[in-house]
C-alpha positions as CSV (number, residue, x, y, z in Angstrom):
1,M,106.8,148.1,111.2
2,T,103.2,149.0,110.4
3,D,100.3,149.1,112.9
4,S,98.8,146.0,111.2
5,S,102.0,143.9,111.3
6,L,102.7,140.9,113.5
7,A,105.4,142.9,115.3
8,A,102.8,145.5,116.2
9,L,101.0,143.0,118.4
10,H,104.0,142.6,120.7
11,D,106.4,144.8,122.7
12,A,109.6,142.6,122.4
13,L,111.1,139.8,120.5
14,L,112.7,136.8,122.3
15,V,114.7,135.4,119.4
16,D,116.7,132.2,119.1
17,L,120.1,132.3,117.3
18,D,121.2,129.1,115.7
19,G,118.9,128.2,112.9
20,T,116.8,131.3,113.3
21,L,119.3,134.2,112.8
22,I,122.5,132.4,112.0
23,R,123.9,129.1,110.8
24,G,127.3,128.7,112.4
25,S,129.4,131.6,111.1
26,E,126.9,132.8,108.5
27,P,123.8,135.1,108.9
28,I,120.5,133.9,107.6
29,P,119.6,136.3,104.7
30,G,117.2,139.1,105.7
31,A,117.1,138.3,109.4
32,A,119.0,141.4,110.6
33,D,116.9,143.7,108.4
34,A,113.6,142.2,109.7
35,L,114.6,142.7,113.3
36,D,115.6,146.3,112.7
37,R,112.5,147.1,110.8
38,S,110.3,145.5,113.5
39,G,111.2,148.5,115.7
40,L,111.0,146.2,118.8
41,P,113.5,145.5,121.6
42,V,115.3,142.2,120.9
43,V,116.6,139.7,123.4
44,Y,118.8,137.1,121.9
45,V,117.9,133.9,123.8
46,T,120.3,131.1,123.1
47,N,120.8,127.6,124.3
48,N,124.4,127.7,123.1
49,A,126.5,127.8,126.3
50,S,129.9,127.8,124.5
51,R,130.1,131.7,124.3
52,A,130.0,134.4,126.9
53,P,127.2,137.0,126.5
54,E,129.7,139.6,125.3
55,D,131.3,137.2,122.8
56,T,127.8,136.2,121.5
57,A,127.0,139.9,121.1
58,A,130.3,140.6,119.3
59,H,129.6,137.6,117.0
60,L,126.2,138.9,116.2
61,R,127.5,142.4,115.4
62,A,130.0,141.0,113.1
63,L,127.2,139.3,111.2
64,G,125.2,142.5,110.9
65,F,122.9,142.4,113.9
66,R,122.5,145.1,116.5
67,A,123.5,143.5,119.8
68,E,125.2,144.3,123.1
69,A,126.0,141.9,125.9
70,G,123.0,143.1,127.9
71,D,120.7,142.0,125.0
72,V,121.9,138.3,125.3
73,M,120.4,135.7,127.5
74,T,122.3,132.4,127.3
75,S,121.4,129.0,128.8
76,A,124.7,129.2,130.7
77,Q,123.5,132.4,132.5
78,A,120.2,130.7,133.3
79,A,122.0,127.6,134.6
80,V,124.1,129.6,137.0
81,V,121.0,131.4,138.3
82,M,119.3,128.0,138.7
83,L,122.2,126.5,140.5
84,A,121.8,129.0,143.3
85,E,118.5,127.2,144.1
86,H,120.4,123.9,144.8
87,V,123.6,124.8,146.6
88,D,124.8,127.4,149.1
89,P,126.7,130.6,148.1
90,G,130.4,129.9,147.5
91,A,129.8,126.2,146.8
92,R,132.4,124.2,144.9
93,V,131.3,123.7,141.3
94,L,132.7,121.4,138.6
95,V,132.0,122.9,135.1
96,V,131.9,120.4,132.2
97,G,131.9,123.0,129.5
98,H,133.5,126.1,128.1
99,D,135.8,128.5,130.0
100,S,133.2,131.2,129.6
101,F,130.8,129.0,131.6
102,R,133.4,128.8,134.4
103,R,133.8,132.6,134.4
104,L,130.0,133.0,134.8
105,A,130.0,130.6,137.7
106,E,133.0,132.4,139.3
107,A,131.3,135.8,138.8
108,A,128.2,134.5,140.7
109,G,130.4,133.7,143.7
110,F,130.9,129.9,143.2
111,Q,134.3,128.2,143.6
112,V,135.1,126.5,140.4
113,V,137.1,123.2,140.6
114,L,138.6,121.1,137.8
115,S,138.3,117.6,139.2
116,A,135.9,115.3,141.0
117,D,138.7,114.7,143.5
118,E,138.1,118.2,144.7
119,H,134.7,117.1,146.0
120,P,132.5,119.5,144.1
121,D,129.0,120.3,145.5
122,A,127.4,120.5,142.0
123,V,128.1,119.9,138.3
124,L,127.3,122.4,135.6
125,Q,127.3,121.1,132.0
126,G,127.3,123.1,128.8
127,L,128.5,122.8,125.2
128,S,132.2,123.2,124.4
129,R,133.8,122.2,121.2
130,E,137.0,121.5,123.1
131,L,135.4,119.1,125.5
132,T,137.3,115.8,126.0
133,W,136.6,112.4,127.3
134,G,138.5,113.4,130.4
135,D,136.2,116.3,131.1
136,L,133.2,114.0,130.8
137,A,134.9,111.4,133.1
138,E,135.3,114.0,135.8
139,G,131.7,115.0,135.5
140,C,130.6,111.4,135.6
141,L,132.4,110.7,138.8
142,A,131.0,113.8,140.5
143,I,127.4,113.2,139.3
144,R,127.5,109.5,140.5
145,R,128.1,110.8,144.0
146,G,124.6,112.4,143.9
147,V,125.5,116.1,143.7
148,P,123.1,118.4,141.9
149,W,123.6,118.4,138.1
150,V,122.4,121.3,136.0
151,A,122.6,121.2,132.2
152,S,122.5,124.4,130.3
153,N,120.4,122.7,127.6
154,V,119.6,119.4,126.0
155,D,119.6,120.3,122.3
156,A,120.7,117.1,120.6
157,T,122.0,118.9,117.6
158,L,123.6,122.3,116.7
159,P,122.8,123.8,113.3
160,T,125.9,125.1,111.4
161,E,126.8,126.1,107.9
162,R,128.0,122.5,107.4
163,G,124.9,120.9,108.7
164,L,123.7,119.5,112.0
165,L,126.5,118.7,114.5
166,P,126.3,117.2,118.0
167,G,124.8,119.6,120.5
168,N,125.0,119.7,124.3
169,G,122.1,117.2,124.6
170,S,124.2,114.6,122.9
171,L,126.9,115.1,125.6
172,V,124.3,115.1,128.3
173,A,123.0,111.8,127.0
174,A,126.5,110.3,127.4
175,L,126.6,111.3,131.1
176,R,123.0,110.2,131.6
177,A,123.9,106.8,130.3
178,A,127.0,106.6,132.4
179,T,125.3,107.8,135.7
180,D,121.7,106.8,135.4
181,R,120.8,110.3,136.6
182,E,118.7,113.1,135.0
183,P,120.0,116.7,135.1
184,V,118.0,119.8,135.9
185,V,117.7,121.7,132.6
186,A,118.1,125.5,132.6
187,G,117.7,126.5,129.0
188,K,114.8,126.2,126.6
189,P,112.3,124.5,126.9
190,A,112.4,125.6,130.5
191,A,110.1,128.6,131.0
192,G,112.5,130.4,133.3
193,V,115.0,131.5,130.7
194,L,112.3,133.1,128.5
195,R,110.7,134.8,131.5
196,A,114.0,136.2,132.6
197,A,114.7,137.4,129.0
198,A,111.4,139.2,128.9
199,A,112.0,140.8,132.3
200,T,115.3,142.3,131.0
201,V,113.3,144.6,128.7
202,G,110.2,144.9,130.8
203,S,108.1,143.1,128.2
204,R,104.5,142.1,128.9
205,R,103.7,141.0,125.3
206,P,106.7,139.2,124.0
207,L,106.9,137.0,120.9
208,V,109.2,134.0,121.0
209,V,110.8,133.2,117.6
210,G,112.7,130.0,116.8
211,D,113.3,127.1,114.6
212,R,113.0,124.2,117.0
213,L,109.8,122.7,118.5
214,D,111.5,120.9,121.3
215,T,113.2,124.0,122.7
216,D,112.0,127.4,121.3
217,I,108.3,126.5,120.8
218,E,107.9,124.2,123.8
219,G,109.6,126.8,126.0
220,A,107.1,129.4,124.7
221,V,104.2,127.2,125.5
222,S,105.7,126.5,129.0
223,A,106.0,130.3,129.6
224,G,102.5,131.1,128.2
225,M,103.9,133.1,125.4
226,P,102.9,133.2,121.7
227,S,105.5,131.9,119.3
228,L,106.6,132.0,115.6
229,L,108.2,128.9,114.0
230,V,110.5,129.8,111.1
231,L,111.7,127.3,108.5
232,T,115.3,128.3,108.4
233,G,116.6,125.7,110.8
234,V,115.8,122.3,112.3
235,H,112.0,121.7,112.1
236,G,109.4,122.0,109.4
237,P,105.7,121.8,108.7
238,A,105.6,118.0,109.0
239,D,107.2,118.2,112.5
240,L,104.7,120.9,113.5
241,L,101.7,118.9,112.3
242,A,102.8,115.9,114.4
243,A,103.6,118.0,117.5
244,G,101.8,117.5,120.8
245,E,100.0,120.5,122.3
246,H,103.1,121.4,124.4
247,R,105.0,122.0,121.2
248,R,102.6,123.9,119.0
249,A,103.5,127.3,117.5
250,T,101.1,130.2,117.2
251,Y,102.5,131.3,113.9
252,L,104.3,129.5,111.0
253,A,106.4,131.3,108.4
254,H,109.4,130.8,106.1
255,D,111.5,133.4,107.9
256,L,111.5,136.6,110.0
257,S,110.0,138.7,107.2
258,A,106.7,137.5,108.7
259,L,107.2,140.1,111.5
260,L,106.6,142.9,109.0
261,Q,103.5,141.3,107.5
262,A,99.9,141.1,108.6
263,P,99.6,138.5,111.5
264,E,96.9,136.5,109.8
265,L,99.3,135.6,107.0
266,S,101.3,133.5,109.4
267,H,98.7,132.7,112.1
268,I,97.9,129.1,112.1
269,G,94.5,129.6,113.6
270,S,93.5,132.1,110.8
271,A,94.4,129.8,107.9
272,P,91.6,128.9,105.5
273,E,89.5,125.9,106.4
274,L,89.5,122.8,104.2
275,V,86.9,120.2,103.3
276,S,88.1,117.2,105.2
277,R,87.1,114.2,107.3
278,V,88.8,112.0,109.9
279,A,89.2,108.3,109.5
280,D,91.7,105.9,111.1
281,D,93.1,108.7,113.3
282,A,94.2,110.7,110.2
283,L,92.9,113.8,108.3
284,H,91.6,113.0,104.8
285,L,91.3,115.9,102.5
286,D,88.4,115.9,100.0
287,G,90.0,118.7,97.9
288,I,92.2,121.7,98.1
289,P,91.6,125.1,96.5
290,G,93.8,125.6,93.5
291,D,95.3,128.8,94.8
292,L,96.3,127.4,98.2
293,L,99.9,126.4,97.9
294,G,103.1,126.0,99.9
295,I,103.3,127.2,103.4
296,D,99.8,128.6,103.2
297,L,98.5,125.1,102.5
298,A,100.7,123.8,105.3
299,R,99.1,126.2,107.8
300,S,95.6,125.2,106.7
301,V,96.2,121.5,106.9
302,I,97.8,121.9,110.4
303,R,94.9,124.0,111.6
304,Q,92.4,121.4,110.3
305,A,94.2,118.4,111.7
306,W,94.7,120.0,115.2
307,G,91.0,121.1,115.2
308,H,90.0,117.4,114.6
309,G,92.4,116.2,117.2
310,V,94.7,114.3,114.8
311,T,98.3,114.8,113.8
312,A,98.6,112.7,110.6
313,I,97.3,112.9,107.0
314,G,95.6,110.0,105.5
315,D,96.2,108.6,102.0
316,T,94.9,110.7,99.2
317,G,95.2,111.2,95.4
318,S,98.5,111.7,93.7
319,D,97.8,115.3,92.8
320,V,97.0,116.2,96.4
321,R,99.9,114.2,97.7
322,S,102.3,116.1,95.4
323,R,100.9,119.5,96.6
324,L,101.2,118.4,100.2
325,A,104.8,117.4,99.6
326,D,105.5,120.8,98.1
327,A,104.1,122.2,101.4
328,G,106.5,120.2,103.5
329,L,103.9,117.7,104.6
330,V,104.0,113.9,104.5
331,V,101.0,111.6,103.8
332,G,100.6,108.5,105.9
């Protein structure tokens, strides 16, 4: 890290896992090295509730990352903390999720039950790849009785080395449809999990890093923290352009190597201005400098559009359209 790098502006990194550092069982190239070279404390903040913190840390170490259990903040941990605001100590809790989620609830002093017939006082829900229809059925019966329902997260998909797979949000959607209830959500985009993560390392100037607008970036905005969107996972420049103010990243970069570079190279607000106009609620570009390409062009267009209060690009010539496509942006 240099005194002029993006990392130097911050005192900790709150980093997402799936799609940001790893894809399933594979590390994203260069991610571990960038974290090490940043010189900053790292808290691994994940919405994946299917692993215990110590298992998550072990998985990260096996992939080349420096991580201990105390460096991990999972949405399951946040859910258990949040549950204490809704039920009394020692309450009976039905966990629709992984065994590690049950162990977290037990460690917090709750009595874990396995069936709606045991009259649970609350339901916790998190991702488990071993989840069955029967598990969802027990949760459905309990939730329909009106007990508090806390979901670890509502990510619709889970990035893996094979592609996007159903995430906990898809399973939450099934119970939402079956119960006509809405859960309290513990993980990102809730601000609490990021604030708790920052508190673990005493951070006052954290940077949130992630690949999803609807969790990582929205969570950062909710928590009042700057954020870096990397293009190694779910969302890209076109998604960011169309995002509402509650899902707008501070920085945009291909990957975590941006941490070691000058902040203005990834800062959307510092991107070059373009000659443009607004018509029919879209940004129309009257020309693009020949040396402005790829992600640099994407940052400039996004800055220009947001500055004009629009989130779409109007029709333009074929050459400009081609260059925008290369930058990950869509016209019309």
